[in-house]
PyMOL CGO cylinders between C-alpha atoms (Angstrom):
from pymol import cmd
from pymol.cgo import CYLINDER

trace = [
    CYLINDER, 0.00, 0.00, 0.00, 1.39, 3.39, -0.99, 0.3, 1, 1, 1, 1, 1, 1,
    CYLINDER, 1.39, 3.39, -0.99, 1.69, 6.39, 1.32, 0.3, 1, 1, 1, 1, 1, 1,
    CYLINDER, 1.69, 6.39, 1.32, -1.14, 8.29, -0.40, 0.3, 1, 1, 1, 1, 1, 1,
    CYLINDER, -1.14, 8.29, -0.40, -3.59, 5.38, -0.62, 0.3, 1, 1, 1, 1, 1, 1,
    CYLINDER, -3.59, 5.38, -0.62, -5.50, 6.47, 2.50, 0.3, 1, 1, 1, 1, 1, 1,
    CYLINDER, -5.50, 6.47, 2.50, -5.87, 10.05, 1.31, 0.3, 1, 1, 1, 1, 1, 1,
    CYLINDER, -5.87, 10.05, 1.31, -8.91, 11.30, -0.57, 0.3, 1, 1, 1, 1, 1, 1,
    CYLINDER, -8.91, 11.30, -0.57, -8.72, 13.72, -3.51, 0.3, 1, 1, 1, 1, 1, 1,
    CYLINDER, -8.72, 13.72, -3.51, -10.40, 17.10, -2.98, 0.3, 1, 1, 1, 1, 1, 1,
    CYLINDER, -10.40, 17.10, -2.98, -12.99, 16.52, -5.71, 0.3, 1, 1, 1, 1, 1, 1,
    CYLINDER, -12.99, 16.52, -5.71, -13.86, 13.10, -4.27, 0.3, 1, 1, 1, 1, 1, 1,
    CYLINDER, -13.86, 13.10, -4.27, -14.38, 14.62, -0.82, 0.3, 1, 1, 1, 1, 1, 1,
    CYLINDER, -14.38, 14.62, -0.82, -16.53, 17.43, -2.15, 0.3, 1, 1, 1, 1, 1, 1,
    CYLINDER, -16.53, 17.43, -2.15, -18.72, 14.99, -4.08, 0.3, 1, 1, 1, 1, 1, 1,
    CYLINDER, -18.72, 14.99, -4.08, -19.04, 12.78, -0.99, 0.3, 1, 1, 1, 1, 1, 1,
    CYLINDER, -19.04, 12.78, -0.99, -20.09, 15.79, 1.08, 0.3, 1, 1, 1, 1, 1, 1,
    CYLINDER, -20.09, 15.79, 1.08, -22.76, 16.78, -1.45, 0.3, 1, 1, 1, 1, 1, 1,
    CYLINDER, -22.76, 16.78, -1.45, -24.13, 13.23, -1.48, 0.3, 1, 1, 1, 1, 1, 1,
    CYLINDER, -24.13, 13.23, -1.48, -24.12, 12.98, 2.33, 0.3, 1, 1, 1, 1, 1, 1,
    CYLINDER, -24.12, 12.98, 2.33, -25.46, 16.45, 3.15, 0.3, 1, 1, 1, 1, 1, 1,
    CYLINDER, -25.46, 16.45, 3.15, -27.11, 17.87, 0.00, 0.3, 1, 1, 1, 1, 1, 1,
    CYLINDER, -27.11, 17.87, 0.00, -28.46, 20.87, 1.94, 0.3, 1, 1, 1, 1, 1, 1,
    CYLINDER, -28.46, 20.87, 1.94, -25.36, 21.37, 4.07, 0.3, 1, 1, 1, 1, 1, 1,
    CYLINDER, -25.36, 21.37, 4.07, -23.19, 24.45, 4.11, 0.3, 1, 1, 1, 1, 1, 1,
    CYLINDER, -23.19, 24.45, 4.11, -19.63, 25.50, 5.02, 0.3, 1, 1, 1, 1, 1, 1,
    CYLINDER, -19.63, 25.50, 5.02, -18.63, 28.82, 6.60, 0.3, 1, 1, 1, 1, 1, 1,
    CYLINDER, -18.63, 28.82, 6.60, -15.01, 30.01, 6.70, 0.3, 1, 1, 1, 1, 1, 1,
    CYLINDER, -15.01, 30.01, 6.70, -13.19, 32.91, 8.29, 0.3, 1, 1, 1, 1, 1, 1,
    CYLINDER, -13.19, 32.91, 8.29, -9.58, 34.06, 8.57, 0.3, 1, 1, 1, 1, 1, 1,
    CYLINDER, -9.58, 34.06, 8.57, -8.55, 33.88, 12.22, 0.3, 1, 1, 1, 1, 1, 1,
    CYLINDER, -8.55, 33.88, 12.22, -5.09, 35.37, 11.75, 0.3, 1, 1, 1, 1, 1, 1,
    CYLINDER, -5.09, 35.37, 11.75, -3.15, 36.68, 8.75, 0.3, 1, 1, 1, 1, 1, 1,
    CYLINDER, -3.15, 36.68, 8.75, 0.25, 38.29, 8.18, 0.3, 1, 1, 1, 1, 1, 1,
    CYLINDER, 0.25, 38.29, 8.18, 1.26, 39.40, 4.70, 0.3, 1, 1, 1, 1, 1, 1,
    CYLINDER, 1.26, 39.40, 4.70, 4.76, 40.31, 5.97, 0.3, 1, 1, 1, 1, 1, 1,
    CYLINDER, 4.76, 40.31, 5.97, 5.44, 36.95, 7.63, 0.3, 1, 1, 1, 1, 1, 1,
    CYLINDER, 5.44, 36.95, 7.63, 3.50, 35.01, 5.04, 0.3, 1, 1, 1, 1, 1, 1,
    CYLINDER, 3.50, 35.01, 5.04, 1.09, 32.94, 7.08, 0.3, 1, 1, 1, 1, 1, 1,
    CYLINDER, 1.09, 32.94, 7.08, -2.66, 32.54, 7.52, 0.3, 1, 1, 1, 1, 1, 1,
    CYLINDER, -2.66, 32.54, 7.52, -4.87, 30.57, 9.91, 0.3, 1, 1, 1, 1, 1, 1,
    CYLINDER, -4.87, 30.57, 9.91, -8.34, 29.69, 8.61, 0.3, 1, 1, 1, 1, 1, 1,
    CYLINDER, -8.34, 29.69, 8.61, -11.36, 28.37, 10.51, 0.3, 1, 1, 1, 1, 1, 1,
    CYLINDER, -11.36, 28.37, 10.51, -14.09, 26.34, 8.80, 0.3, 1, 1, 1, 1, 1, 1,
    CYLINDER, -14.09, 26.34, 8.80, -17.49, 25.40, 10.23, 0.3, 1, 1, 1, 1, 1, 1,
    CYLINDER, -17.49, 25.40, 10.23, -19.60, 22.65, 8.69, 0.3, 1, 1, 1, 1, 1, 1,
    CYLINDER, -19.60, 22.65, 8.69, -23.40, 22.49, 8.94, 0.3, 1, 1, 1, 1, 1, 1,
    CYLINDER, -23.40, 22.49, 8.94, -25.32, 19.35, 7.99, 0.3, 1, 1, 1, 1, 1, 1,
    CYLINDER, -25.32, 19.35, 7.99, -28.36, 21.40, 6.90, 0.3, 1, 1, 1, 1, 1, 1,
    CYLINDER, -28.36, 21.40, 6.90, -28.78, 24.95, 5.65, 0.3, 1, 1, 1, 1, 1, 1,
    CYLINDER, -28.78, 24.95, 5.65, -31.15, 25.72, 8.53, 0.3, 1, 1, 1, 1, 1, 1,
    CYLINDER, -31.15, 25.72, 8.53, -28.88, 24.43, 11.33, 0.3, 1, 1, 1, 1, 1, 1,
    CYLINDER, -28.88, 24.43, 11.33, -27.94, 27.15, 13.84, 0.3, 1, 1, 1, 1, 1, 1,
    CYLINDER, -27.94, 27.15, 13.84, -25.02, 25.24, 15.38, 0.3, 1, 1, 1, 1, 1, 1,
    CYLINDER, -25.02, 25.24, 15.38, -22.17, 23.71, 13.33, 0.3, 1, 1, 1, 1, 1, 1,
    CYLINDER, -22.17, 23.71, 13.33, -21.66, 19.96, 13.26, 0.3, 1, 1, 1, 1, 1, 1,
    CYLINDER, -21.66, 19.96, 13.26, -17.89, 20.43, 13.24, 0.3, 1, 1, 1, 1, 1, 1,
    CYLINDER, -17.89, 20.43, 13.24, -15.15, 23.08, 13.43, 0.3, 1, 1, 1, 1, 1, 1,
    CYLINDER, -15.15, 23.08, 13.43, -11.64, 22.66, 12.05, 0.3, 1, 1, 1, 1, 1, 1,
    CYLINDER, -11.64, 22.66, 12.05, -8.64, 24.75, 11.04, 0.3, 1, 1, 1, 1, 1, 1,
    CYLINDER, -8.64, 24.75, 11.04, -5.97, 24.99, 8.35, 0.3, 1, 1, 1, 1, 1, 1,
    CYLINDER, -5.97, 24.99, 8.35, -2.63, 26.76, 8.62, 0.3, 1, 1, 1, 1, 1, 1,
    CYLINDER, -2.63, 26.76, 8.62, -0.91, 28.07, 5.50, 0.3, 1, 1, 1, 1, 1, 1,
    CYLINDER, -0.91, 28.07, 5.50, 2.72, 29.20, 5.36, 0.3, 1, 1, 1, 1, 1, 1,
    CYLINDER, 2.72, 29.20, 5.36, 3.77, 30.86, 2.12, 0.3, 1, 1, 1, 1, 1, 1,
    CYLINDER, 3.77, 30.86, 2.12, 7.40, 29.79, 2.44, 0.3, 1, 1, 1, 1, 1, 1,
    CYLINDER, 7.40, 29.79, 2.44, 6.37, 26.13, 2.18, 0.3, 1, 1, 1, 1, 1, 1,
    CYLINDER, 6.37, 26.13, 2.18, 4.75, 26.56, -1.24, 0.3, 1, 1, 1, 1, 1, 1,
    CYLINDER, 4.75, 26.56, -1.24, 6.35, 26.03, -4.61, 0.3, 1, 1, 1, 1, 1, 1,
    CYLINDER, 6.35, 26.03, -4.61, 7.22, 29.28, -6.38, 0.3, 1, 1, 1, 1, 1, 1,
    CYLINDER, 7.22, 29.28, -6.38, 4.31, 29.18, -8.83, 0.3, 1, 1, 1, 1, 1, 1,
    CYLINDER, 4.31, 29.18, -8.83, 1.81, 28.60, -5.98, 0.3, 1, 1, 1, 1, 1, 1,
    CYLINDER, 1.81, 28.60, -5.98, 2.99, 31.17, -3.44, 0.3, 1, 1, 1, 1, 1, 1,
    CYLINDER, 2.99, 31.17, -3.44, 0.51, 33.83, -4.56, 0.3, 1, 1, 1, 1, 1, 1,
    CYLINDER, 0.51, 33.83, -4.56, -2.37, 31.41, -3.97, 0.3, 1, 1, 1, 1, 1, 1,
    CYLINDER, -2.37, 31.41, -3.97, -1.44, 30.23, -0.47, 0.3, 1, 1, 1, 1, 1, 1,
    CYLINDER, -1.44, 30.23, -0.47, -4.43, 31.98, 1.21, 0.3, 1, 1, 1, 1, 1, 1,
    CYLINDER, -4.43, 31.98, 1.21, -6.96, 30.47, -1.20, 0.3, 1, 1, 1, 1, 1, 1,
    CYLINDER, -6.96, 30.47, -1.20, -5.32, 27.07, -0.84, 0.3, 1, 1, 1, 1, 1, 1,
    CYLINDER, -5.32, 27.07, -0.84, -5.46, 27.32, 2.96, 0.3, 1, 1, 1, 1, 1, 1,
    CYLINDER, -5.46, 27.32, 2.96, -9.17, 28.15, 2.86, 0.3, 1, 1, 1, 1, 1, 1,
    CYLINDER, -9.17, 28.15, 2.86, -9.78, 25.12, 0.65, 0.3, 1, 1, 1, 1, 1, 1,
    CYLINDER, -9.78, 25.12, 0.65, -7.74, 22.98, 3.02, 0.3, 1, 1, 1, 1, 1, 1,
    CYLINDER, -7.74, 22.98, 3.02, -9.85, 24.11, 6.00, 0.3, 1, 1, 1, 1, 1, 1,
    CYLINDER, -9.85, 24.11, 6.00, -13.03, 23.20, 4.10, 0.3, 1, 1, 1, 1, 1, 1,
    CYLINDER, -13.03, 23.20, 4.10, -11.68, 19.76, 3.20, 0.3, 1, 1, 1, 1, 1, 1,
    CYLINDER, -11.68, 19.76, 3.20, -10.60, 19.11, 6.79, 0.3, 1, 1, 1, 1, 1, 1,
    CYLINDER, -10.60, 19.11, 6.79, -13.92, 20.00, 8.40, 0.3, 1, 1, 1, 1, 1, 1,
    CYLINDER, -13.92, 20.00, 8.40, -15.84, 17.96, 5.82, 0.3, 1, 1, 1, 1, 1, 1,
    CYLINDER, -15.84, 17.96, 5.82, -13.77, 14.89, 6.74, 0.3, 1, 1, 1, 1, 1, 1,
    CYLINDER, -13.77, 14.89, 6.74, -14.19, 15.64, 10.44, 0.3, 1, 1, 1, 1, 1, 1,
    CYLINDER, -14.19, 15.64, 10.44, -17.97, 15.50, 10.13, 0.3, 1, 1, 1, 1, 1, 1,
    CYLINDER, -17.97, 15.50, 10.13, -18.19, 12.65, 7.61, 0.3, 1, 1, 1, 1, 1, 1,
    CYLINDER, -18.19, 12.65, 7.61, -15.22, 10.50, 8.67, 0.3, 1, 1, 1, 1, 1, 1,
    CYLINDER, -15.22, 10.50, 8.67, -13.96, 7.70, 6.44, 0.3, 1, 1, 1, 1, 1, 1,
    CYLINDER, -13.96, 7.70, 6.44, -10.62, 9.17, 5.34, 0.3, 1, 1, 1, 1, 1, 1,
    CYLINDER, -10.62, 9.17, 5.34, -7.47, 10.91, 6.52, 0.3, 1, 1, 1, 1, 1, 1,
    CYLINDER, -7.47, 10.91, 6.52, -8.03, 14.57, 7.43, 0.3, 1, 1, 1, 1, 1, 1,
    CYLINDER, -8.03, 14.57, 7.43, -5.66, 16.00, 4.82, 0.3, 1, 1, 1, 1, 1, 1,
    CYLINDER, -5.66, 16.00, 4.82, -6.34, 15.53, 1.12, 0.3, 1, 1, 1, 1, 1, 1,
    CYLINDER, -6.34, 15.53, 1.12, -4.18, 13.71, -1.39, 0.3, 1, 1, 1, 1, 1, 1,
    CYLINDER, -4.18, 13.71, -1.39, -3.15, 16.99, -3.05, 0.3, 1, 1, 1, 1, 1, 1,
    CYLINDER, -3.15, 16.99, -3.05, -1.90, 18.47, 0.23, 0.3, 1, 1, 1, 1, 1, 1,
    CYLINDER, -1.90, 18.47, 0.23, 0.11, 15.41, 1.16, 0.3, 1, 1, 1, 1, 1, 1,
    CYLINDER, 0.11, 15.41, 1.16, 1.68, 15.27, -2.29, 0.3, 1, 1, 1, 1, 1, 1,
    CYLINDER, 1.68, 15.27, -2.29, 2.95, 18.79, -1.67, 0.3, 1, 1, 1, 1, 1, 1,
    CYLINDER, 2.95, 18.79, -1.67, 4.31, 18.27, 1.83, 0.3, 1, 1, 1, 1, 1, 1,
    CYLINDER, 4.31, 18.27, 1.83, 6.16, 15.10, 0.88, 0.3, 1, 1, 1, 1, 1, 1,
    CYLINDER, 6.16, 15.10, 0.88, 8.12, 16.91, -1.82, 0.3, 1, 1, 1, 1, 1, 1,
    CYLINDER, 8.12, 16.91, -1.82, 8.83, 20.13, 0.11, 0.3, 1, 1, 1, 1, 1, 1,
    CYLINDER, 8.83, 20.13, 0.11, 12.07, 20.51, 2.13, 0.3, 1, 1, 1, 1, 1, 1,
    CYLINDER, 12.07, 20.51, 2.13, 11.62, 20.85, 5.87, 0.3, 1, 1, 1, 1, 1, 1,
    CYLINDER, 11.62, 20.85, 5.87, 13.98, 23.81, 6.24, 0.3, 1, 1, 1, 1, 1, 1,
    CYLINDER, 13.98, 23.81, 6.24, 12.09, 26.87, 5.05, 0.3, 1, 1, 1, 1, 1, 1,
    CYLINDER, 12.09, 26.87, 5.05, 12.25, 30.64, 5.59, 0.3, 1, 1, 1, 1, 1, 1,
    CYLINDER, 12.25, 30.64, 5.59, 12.80, 32.02, 9.10, 0.3, 1, 1, 1, 1, 1, 1,
    CYLINDER, 12.80, 32.02, 9.10, 9.63, 32.85, 10.99, 0.3, 1, 1, 1, 1, 1, 1,
    CYLINDER, 9.63, 32.85, 10.99, 8.46, 34.32, 14.28, 0.3, 1, 1, 1, 1, 1, 1,
    CYLINDER, 8.46, 34.32, 14.28, 5.43, 32.03, 14.46, 0.3, 1, 1, 1, 1, 1, 1,
    CYLINDER, 5.43, 32.03, 14.46, 4.45, 30.19, 17.65, 0.3, 1, 1, 1, 1, 1, 1,
    CYLINDER, 4.45, 30.19, 17.65, 6.49, 27.13, 18.59, 0.3, 1, 1, 1, 1, 1, 1,
    CYLINDER, 6.49, 27.13, 18.59, 4.21, 24.54, 17.04, 0.3, 1, 1, 1, 1, 1, 1,
    CYLINDER, 4.21, 24.54, 17.04, 4.35, 26.37, 13.70, 0.3, 1, 1, 1, 1, 1, 1,
    CYLINDER, 4.35, 26.37, 13.70, 8.15, 26.70, 13.64, 0.3, 1, 1, 1, 1, 1, 1,
    CYLINDER, 8.15, 26.70, 13.64, 9.14, 24.13, 11.03, 0.3, 1, 1, 1, 1, 1, 1,
    CYLINDER, 9.14, 24.13, 11.03, 12.86, 24.75, 11.41, 0.3, 1, 1, 1, 1, 1, 1,
    CYLINDER, 12.86, 24.75, 11.41, 12.64, 24.06, 15.13, 0.3, 1, 1, 1, 1, 1, 1,
    CYLINDER, 12.64, 24.06, 15.13, 10.82, 20.83, 14.38, 0.3, 1, 1, 1, 1, 1, 1,
    CYLINDER, 10.82, 20.83, 14.38, 13.66, 19.81, 12.06, 0.3, 1, 1, 1, 1, 1, 1,
    CYLINDER, 13.66, 19.81, 12.06, 16.23, 20.41, 14.80, 0.3, 1, 1, 1, 1, 1, 1,
    CYLINDER, 16.23, 20.41, 14.80, 14.16, 18.21, 17.09, 0.3, 1, 1, 1, 1, 1, 1,
    CYLINDER, 14.16, 18.21, 17.09, 14.63, 15.32, 14.67, 0.3, 1, 1, 1, 1, 1, 1,
    CYLINDER, 14.63, 15.32, 14.67, 11.56, 15.64, 12.44, 0.3, 1, 1, 1, 1, 1, 1,
    CYLINDER, 11.56, 15.64, 12.44, 12.92, 14.84, 8.96, 0.3, 1, 1, 1, 1, 1, 1,
    CYLINDER, 12.92, 14.84, 8.96, 10.30, 16.29, 6.60, 0.3, 1, 1, 1, 1, 1, 1,
    CYLINDER, 10.30, 16.29, 6.60, 7.69, 18.97, 6.29, 0.3, 1, 1, 1, 1, 1, 1,
    CYLINDER, 7.69, 18.97, 6.29, 5.14, 16.19, 6.09, 0.3, 1, 1, 1, 1, 1, 1,
    CYLINDER, 5.14, 16.19, 6.09, 6.04, 15.16, 9.64, 0.3, 1, 1, 1, 1, 1, 1,
    CYLINDER, 6.04, 15.16, 9.64, 5.96, 18.77, 10.80, 0.3, 1, 1, 1, 1, 1, 1,
    CYLINDER, 5.96, 18.77, 10.80, 2.51, 19.24, 9.32, 0.3, 1, 1, 1, 1, 1, 1,
    CYLINDER, 2.51, 19.24, 9.32, 1.29, 16.24, 11.30, 0.3, 1, 1, 1, 1, 1, 1,
    CYLINDER, 1.29, 16.24, 11.30, 2.43, 18.02, 14.48, 0.3, 1, 1, 1, 1, 1, 1,
    CYLINDER, 2.43, 18.02, 14.48, 0.65, 21.20, 13.40, 0.3, 1, 1, 1, 1, 1, 1,
    CYLINDER, 0.65, 21.20, 13.40, -2.47, 19.13, 12.83, 0.3, 1, 1, 1, 1, 1, 1,
    CYLINDER, -2.47, 19.13, 12.83, -2.27, 17.76, 16.38, 0.3, 1, 1, 1, 1, 1, 1,
    CYLINDER, -2.27, 17.76, 16.38, -1.90, 21.28, 17.80, 0.3, 1, 1, 1, 1, 1, 1,
    CYLINDER, -1.90, 21.28, 17.80, -4.75, 22.80, 15.79, 0.3, 1, 1, 1, 1, 1, 1,
    CYLINDER, -4.75, 22.80, 15.79, -7.01, 19.77, 15.99, 0.3, 1, 1, 1, 1, 1, 1,
    CYLINDER, -7.01, 19.77, 15.99, -10.68, 19.92, 15.23, 0.3, 1, 1, 1, 1, 1, 1,
    CYLINDER, -10.68, 19.92, 15.23, -13.91, 19.84, 17.16, 0.3, 1, 1, 1, 1, 1, 1,
    CYLINDER, -13.91, 19.84, 17.16, -16.75, 17.52, 16.26, 0.3, 1, 1, 1, 1, 1, 1,
    CYLINDER, -16.75, 17.52, 16.26, -19.77, 19.30, 17.66, 0.3, 1, 1, 1, 1, 1, 1,
    CYLINDER, -19.77, 19.30, 17.66, -22.61, 17.20, 19.04, 0.3, 1, 1, 1, 1, 1, 1,
    CYLINDER, -22.61, 17.20, 19.04, -25.74, 17.62, 16.95, 0.3, 1, 1, 1, 1, 1, 1,
    CYLINDER, -25.74, 17.62, 16.95, -28.52, 19.58, 18.66, 0.3, 1, 1, 1, 1, 1, 1,
    CYLINDER, -28.52, 19.58, 18.66, -31.46, 17.41, 19.78, 0.3, 1, 1, 1, 1, 1, 1,
    CYLINDER, -31.46, 17.41, 19.78, -34.66, 17.57, 17.75, 0.3, 1, 1, 1, 1, 1, 1,
    CYLINDER, -34.66, 17.57, 17.75, -38.36, 17.67, 18.52, 0.3, 1, 1, 1, 1, 1, 1,
    CYLINDER, -38.36, 17.67, 18.52, -41.38, 17.67, 16.25, 0.3, 1, 1, 1, 1, 1, 1,
    CYLINDER, -41.38, 17.67, 16.25, -40.58, 21.28, 15.27, 0.3, 1, 1, 1, 1, 1, 1,
    CYLINDER, -40.58, 21.28, 15.27, -36.98, 20.66, 14.17, 0.3, 1, 1, 1, 1, 1, 1,
    CYLINDER, -36.98, 20.66, 14.17, -33.57, 21.21, 15.77, 0.3, 1, 1, 1, 1, 1, 1,
    CYLINDER, -33.57, 21.21, 15.77, -33.70, 22.84, 19.19, 0.3, 1, 1, 1, 1, 1, 1,
    CYLINDER, -33.70, 22.84, 19.19, -31.74, 26.01, 20.05, 0.3, 1, 1, 1, 1, 1, 1,
    CYLINDER, -31.74, 26.01, 20.05, -29.12, 26.09, 22.82, 0.3, 1, 1, 1, 1, 1, 1,
    CYLINDER, -29.12, 26.09, 22.82, -29.85, 28.96, 25.25, 0.3, 1, 1, 1, 1, 1, 1,
    CYLINDER, -29.85, 28.96, 25.25, -28.05, 30.12, 28.39, 0.3, 1, 1, 1, 1, 1, 1,
    CYLINDER, -28.05, 30.12, 28.39, -28.63, 32.84, 30.95, 0.3, 1, 1, 1, 1, 1, 1,
    CYLINDER, -28.63, 32.84, 30.95, -28.63, 33.85, 34.60, 0.3, 1, 1, 1, 1, 1, 1,
    CYLINDER, -28.63, 33.85, 34.60, -31.65, 33.82, 36.87, 0.3, 1, 1, 1, 1, 1, 1,
    CYLINDER, -31.65, 33.82, 36.87, -32.74, 36.72, 39.09, 0.3, 1, 1, 1, 1, 1, 1,
    CYLINDER, -32.74, 36.72, 39.09, -30.90, 34.99, 41.95, 0.3, 1, 1, 1, 1, 1, 1,
    CYLINDER, -30.90, 34.99, 41.95, -27.66, 34.86, 39.95, 0.3, 1, 1, 1, 1, 1, 1,
    CYLINDER, -27.66, 34.86, 39.95, -27.80, 31.16, 39.11, 0.3, 1, 1, 1, 1, 1, 1,
    CYLINDER, -27.80, 31.16, 39.11, -26.64, 30.10, 35.65, 0.3, 1, 1, 1, 1, 1, 1,
    CYLINDER, -26.64, 30.10, 35.65, -29.11, 28.14, 33.54, 0.3, 1, 1, 1, 1, 1, 1,
    CYLINDER, -29.11, 28.14, 33.54, -29.14, 26.48, 30.11, 0.3, 1, 1, 1, 1, 1, 1,
    CYLINDER, -29.14, 26.48, 30.11, -31.53, 24.52, 27.97, 0.3, 1, 1, 1, 1, 1, 1,
    CYLINDER, -31.53, 24.52, 27.97, -32.31, 23.30, 24.47, 0.3, 1, 1, 1, 1, 1, 1,
    CYLINDER, -32.31, 23.30, 24.47, -35.43, 25.26, 23.52, 0.3, 1, 1, 1, 1, 1, 1,
    CYLINDER, -35.43, 25.26, 23.52, -38.08, 24.30, 21.00, 0.3, 1, 1, 1, 1, 1, 1,
    CYLINDER, -38.08, 24.30, 21.00, -38.34, 26.63, 17.98, 0.3, 1, 1, 1, 1, 1, 1,
    CYLINDER, -38.34, 26.63, 17.98, -42.11, 26.14, 17.74, 0.3, 1, 1, 1, 1, 1, 1,
    CYLINDER, -42.11, 26.14, 17.74, -44.58, 28.82, 18.71, 0.3, 1, 1, 1, 1, 1, 1,
    CYLINDER, -44.58, 28.82, 18.71, -46.72, 28.77, 21.84, 0.3, 1, 1, 1, 1, 1, 1,
    CYLINDER, -46.72, 28.77, 21.84, -49.06, 27.11, 22.75, 0.3, 1, 1, 1, 1, 1, 1,
    CYLINDER, -49.06, 27.11, 22.75, -47.65, 24.21, 20.69, 0.3, 1, 1, 1, 1, 1, 1,
    CYLINDER, -47.65, 24.21, 20.69, -44.06, 24.72, 21.84, 0.3, 1, 1, 1, 1, 1, 1,
    CYLINDER, -44.06, 24.72, 21.84, -42.37, 21.65, 23.36, 0.3, 1, 1, 1, 1, 1, 1,
    CYLINDER, -42.37, 21.65, 23.36, -40.97, 21.77, 26.91, 0.3, 1, 1, 1, 1, 1, 1,
    CYLINDER, -40.97, 21.77, 26.91, -37.27, 22.81, 27.19, 0.3, 1, 1, 1, 1, 1, 1,
    CYLINDER, -37.27, 22.81, 27.19, -34.57, 20.23, 27.87, 0.3, 1, 1, 1, 1, 1, 1,
    CYLINDER, -34.57, 20.23, 27.87, -32.89, 21.66, 30.96, 0.3, 1, 1, 1, 1, 1, 1,
    CYLINDER, -32.89, 21.66, 30.96, -29.18, 21.36, 31.83, 0.3, 1, 1, 1, 1, 1, 1,
    CYLINDER, -29.18, 21.36, 31.83, -27.25, 21.95, 35.05, 0.3, 1, 1, 1, 1, 1, 1,
    CYLINDER, -27.25, 21.95, 35.05, -23.75, 23.36, 35.47, 0.3, 1, 1, 1, 1, 1, 1,
    CYLINDER, -23.75, 23.36, 35.47, -21.26, 20.88, 36.98, 0.3, 1, 1, 1, 1, 1, 1,
    CYLINDER, -21.26, 20.88, 36.98, -18.32, 21.64, 39.25, 0.3, 1, 1, 1, 1, 1, 1,
    CYLINDER, -18.32, 21.64, 39.25, -15.87, 21.38, 36.33, 0.3, 1, 1, 1, 1, 1, 1,
    CYLINDER, -15.87, 21.38, 36.33, -17.71, 24.07, 34.37, 0.3, 1, 1, 1, 1, 1, 1,
    CYLINDER, -17.71, 24.07, 34.37, -19.50, 21.82, 31.88, 0.3, 1, 1, 1, 1, 1, 1,
    CYLINDER, -19.50, 21.82, 31.88, -23.24, 21.35, 31.31, 0.3, 1, 1, 1, 1, 1, 1,
    CYLINDER, -23.24, 21.35, 31.31, -25.01, 18.06, 31.77, 0.3, 1, 1, 1, 1, 1, 1,
    CYLINDER, -25.01, 18.06, 31.77, -28.69, 17.11, 31.33, 0.3, 1, 1, 1, 1, 1, 1,
    CYLINDER, -28.69, 17.11, 31.33, -30.88, 17.73, 34.37, 0.3, 1, 1, 1, 1, 1, 1,
    CYLINDER, -30.88, 17.73, 34.37, -32.31, 14.50, 35.79, 0.3, 1, 1, 1, 1, 1, 1,
]
cmd.load_cgo(trace, "trace")
């Protein structure tokens, strides 16, 4: 089995997404960008349906211009946005490696030692090389671990559709949260109440 056999081509992933979630949508935003230092961090949110208020998954892609071949340097922002979309689609759907075949083809042929940078430690490819990581491909795996991705639990549904997560504070200063029905009164379903635990997370009220 070859190194790239477990990686899915971008077009294949897009077609699989459209088959799986025909009314889904993807939202992207640039979290951080530096034209001088040549890097960008992109966030992508995936929604299973066009009416969903909460994303099913959130993932990130980091693009460093110095790692691109000369004829692709001007497109590194666009490529990073595409990479974020591909990553979050895989996060929600599963069934393949997070990166696409095109990305891994690039990182396997790019030298690890690239231009100097003042980026945070886990983005410093040269430092990774000194630590014994032999290729940019290996360094990108470490970046992936640091950035990670979040598979968001799907909101519960009732007869009126997906519920909305709501939080607030009572008149006595006590925090509250629930999944509220989107239906109109008097046909609105009862809320699903949650309580705040000692570690700061919400759990269903029993």
